[in-house]
Steps between C-alpha positions, in 0.01 A plus 500: 500500500206734495280567803130552547250537782180301546155589636215279619338775709483277804285625785478282812211555740384692693392757243414863556284714274804652329730193498473436128540871424824520699627175348455624143642846568806363678560250220500786249750689718722190505493460122583868455795451734611185315492691173732768641733232643545324167288184532400385152158339552189528717270197479136491614286186528135441418299304755135485597324423830816398688449685828820618672722326243439736208279808463618558142207436268554792258875517431459709186354782710780484757771480233337790317534710813861383543576602142425863581737506797798330335726554200713194429380193688328234290142424609427129503175308512611208708256364381165567329266204541392399151250257649296775668534777238382524141793534258358816341479674838857392577623646170315828561628547854858396429522724194361797693750442782780479244397836357471685831831351622697596186547136403616348830263201532612140553213259436490193723223249428368234735222255576408555869577224745196475727136399469421797726585723203396284205153377593328843528606562138353166386840343444594151612842433650560202270443717190724792589804413285279439197316829558830685546646371173180587314507850650863555392409406143205739505686787672820542300343596162297769676815707551554523125361749248152458361220265590527150637264211564557181695305178532639259758371246752462756782493841330296600196555853377349667190698725267586818689789746529610489865611849604729662601826342386810480725795736460744206503495308172381243434394479869651522851745220593318178592552299818322203656447412866704195602371416846554136399858410409403315180355818354854647491602257227166546325551878505828458316326296232225759469761777470368692800685636801469277808380653827575249776568475870848470646691176466587292803863443398764609252483160328126537450547851358764381252277212390190706430692783332653242266161337442344837419763611250529157338124499445523847348794430270416140400125448538346843442127470423315830564126479566435792265680747274670715765843645573687261727648611831778269628532596867482321834409687818456371854303652787677493838404600850700808589610715792834679510612645834834591660512163679366151433322501833307818425409379152354172627289682759364736236450234229204325657288616209680262263402200707141624518501529120616139462251384765205680341589379151507141622182551701292611203650249257428199721153585638153524353328840492351602832247756617641856477624620838473157660878467539744752642807406298736704718382314812539169317852607414582571866405141584704375204808679638514237776554211256822351356362580153530871582872480579573338163290754311655798681853398402480592131518827311741790457481599863796637691775757500644635173786251531271203552275594211798569275628145559160349416463712189833387361354149482206632297744686280706187440186313388424773241160606627406818310307683769447476876167640619496609863183435700504755779135605540366198686322424824540786744833628371488874567528773240808644670675162512418432134641835391812468717563151362470620140738788570766290675494232230524759221795669669706201611400192299337577168774700323754219455240264351359763265855582391561134408170462313680558169699180564178307549351648182810395304461142636132508409561614144748215452237253621226645279730500197593135553864586567482367857323169560346428838480150641168324458378448854261229616213702648277202578353506852714199589823679406400850606242499783237774493420719801184368661220723626397279785197598706573738784579336833333613818641449849367213703 
């Protein structure tokens, strides 16, 4: 397997005047460290107006800064919201980042998942998939040579040459956000890499990996004329410490991440500053829902994490993305966790990645057939984002 790191730029209250400054600077230090340690990817989200959960509204700026402090690590948009950005501006920014990074961009594309983000940009939640597909069709030709025009239901663009062009040809590798399980199979059919959240069991992982690659090999239907990117990556909560006990104490940020994600995805927009999400989280910690949420993730000693990762490896996931910067996880703990994992866990999985790639090439060539799996909700239940419980 390959390994990446993941950034939301979470910032629980209370805030000080330099909180965001320190957050961004420390994140850059962490990515520079990850590059030296041999991590392959650094992913940065795009979100708007989600206080405490994500202060990452301009990922191309942050990734541009990271590109000047690193040499090898791939710089991933995880993801750009095509519903809140014009395709021409996306093409311009991505191409510029690809140039300044010496061709290290991974291009994740998404819809946005909250009305808090969509409505200020005059987008309706019910239209977001249609807008996203229209944006993909408009965007891809803009990476090519010469002028392009596009006339679709949501974007109308006159003949222009969108500049500059990316270093990677025909464009950086394409991924799609798969916060909903069904999008994993759709991503395979579109020929895009799938960026999803961790699976709840080994059986679920096997099922969705098979569904993804079967869609790619048997039902490929790209949305536009682009280079396909058959890959499946999963984001996991992460904290690696000498002991399981220490890791669970220091991994509280992962549970805050999951709490805040569910909070914003199940509630209508509120007045800015009206809710202290960190205080809400402290109340949530006293509920049974918290205990269930806190149990997941790659959290523990090197031995514990190694055992969990072998299950991912057996399911043929291409990449595991480690979410370490979350909640109030400290800079020192994040760096120590990255160092310990790189020293004691990562090498054996990286060494065996060639075996996975050989398996993958057999699948893509049709030499190895995967079982067709029933992915209906009745056969394969989806994780439910139920509203947050509060103590009585």
